[in-house]
Structures are given as C-alpha cells and as structure tokens.
C-alpha positions in Angstrom: -3.4 112.9 -88.2 -1.4 112.4 -84.9 -0.8 108.7 -85.4 2.4 107.3 -83.9 4.8 106.8 -86.7 7.7 104.3 -86.1 9.7 105.7 -89.1 9.9 109.1 -87.3 11.4 108.4 -84.0 11.7 112.0 -82.6 7.9 112.7 -83.3 5.8 113.3 -80.2 2.1 113.8 -79.7 0.6 115.7 -76.8 -3.2 116.0 -76.0 -5.0 118.4 -73.8 -8.6 118.5 -72.9 -10.8 121.7 -73.7 -10.6 124.4 -71.0 -14.0 125.9 -70.3 -16.1 127.2 -67.5 -16.6 124.0 -65.9 -13.3 122.3 -66.8 -10.0 124.2 -65.8 -7.5 122.2 -67.7 -3.9 123.3 -68.0 -2.2 124.7 -71.0 -0.9 122.2 -73.4 2.9 122.1 -72.8 5.4 121.3 -75.6 9.1 120.8 -74.6 12.3 119.9 -76.3 15.7 119.0 -74.6 18.5 121.6 -74.6 19.8 122.3 -78.0 16.6 121.4 -79.9 13.6 123.3 -80.9 10.0 122.5 -81.8 8.7 121.9 -85.2 4.9 121.3 -85.2 3.9 118.8 -87.9 0.2 118.6 -87.2 -2.5 120.1 -84.8 -6.2 119.9 -84.3 -8.6 121.6 -82.0 -11.9 119.5 -82.1 -12.4 115.9 -82.0 -10.7 113.7 -84.5 -12.6 110.6 -83.0 -16.3 110.2 -82.7 -16.3 108.5 -79.3 -15.7 109.6 -75.7 -12.5 107.7 -75.1 -10.4 110.8 -75.4 -11.5 113.6 -73.0 -14.8 112.5 -72.0 -17.0 115.2 -70.6 -20.4 113.9 -69.5 -24.2 114.7 -70.4 -23.9 118.4 -70.9 -21.6 118.2 -73.9 -21.4 115.8 -76.9 -18.4 113.4 -77.0 -19.6 111.5 -80.2 -19.2 114.1 -82.8 -16.1 114.2 -85.1 -15.2 117.7 -85.8 -11.6 118.2 -87.2 -12.4 120.7 -89.9 -10.0 123.2 -88.2 -6.8 121.2 -88.8 -5.3 123.7 -91.1 -6.1 126.8 -88.7 -5.1 124.8 -85.5 -1.7 124.1 -87.4 -1.3 127.7 -88.3 -1.7 129.0 -84.7 0.1 126.4 -82.9 3.1 126.5 -85.3 3.1 130.3 -85.1 3.2 130.1 -81.3 5.7 127.3 -80.9 7.9 126.6 -83.9 11.7 127.2 -83.2 11.1 127.5 -79.4 12.4 125.1 -76.9 9.3 125.1 -75.0 5.8 126.6 -75.5 2.2 126.4 -73.9 -0.9 126.5 -75.8 -4.4 127.2 -74.3 -6.8 124.5 -75.4 -9.9 126.7 -75.6 -12.4 128.4 -77.9 -11.1 131.8 -77.2 -7.9 130.9 -78.8 -9.1 128.6 -81.6 -12.6 129.4 -82.3 -15.4 126.8 -81.7 -15.4 124.3 -84.6 -18.4 122.3 -83.2 -20.6 124.1 -80.8 -21.8 121.9 -77.9 -19.1 119.2 -78.3 -16.3 119.0 -75.7 -13.2 119.2 -77.8 -9.5 118.6 -77.2 -6.2 119.9 -78.6 -3.8 117.3 -80.1 -0.5 118.5 -81.4 2.2 116.3 -83.1 5.8 117.9 -83.2 9.4 117.0 -83.6 12.4 118.3 -81.7 15.0 119.5 -84.2 18.4 120.8 -84.1 
C-alpha cells in the first residue's frame, strides 16, 4: 500500500502524524487542481512500517509495531469524506478512525489521484 507507482503519474501520497493530547498535528489536506476531483485509491490509519522513521514519537508510545489491519475501514472513511471533492481535510486521530493499536503512535497515509 501507498508505494509510489511510476505507471500512474497522477497518483499522490500524503501522510500526517497522529493527533493526540500531546501532539497537535494538523489535518491531512488533499487537493486537486481546478477541474479535477479526488479519487482515493488507498488509505491506512496505523503503522505500515515497524520502525520509527515515519512519525517518530519518543519513549511514551511505541514506534516499532506494525498495525495496518484497519486498511479497509480507513479507506471507507477517507473515500466517503473525500471522493469527488476538489479538496478535503481528514483528522488523523483515534476519535475519527478508532484505535487499531493502543499505545502505538500512528499516522494516516492516503494515496489518491486527481481525476476529471
């Protein structure tokens, strides 16, 4: 999921770190140019890598647990909010997605295309 694909030149990937009581990250923003709309192709709220390279947090939360079992639910939620819109904002937080892996600092990754 969410790998850059050279065969699909219009595919974009955006990532936002989890928002919680200590980290006040911004919503994940998706945009398409005028005359085009968003078509979400993949989404995951959790961690797809079991390392701290993406959205490291520190000692209070785990960065080393892979938890991507919410891909289908994440895709449904993000697509329902963003598909066929020119722009949208998604809150990267447990209140919106649920908590797929308690005690692990998560991130939201969304792959999308801008279509006419």
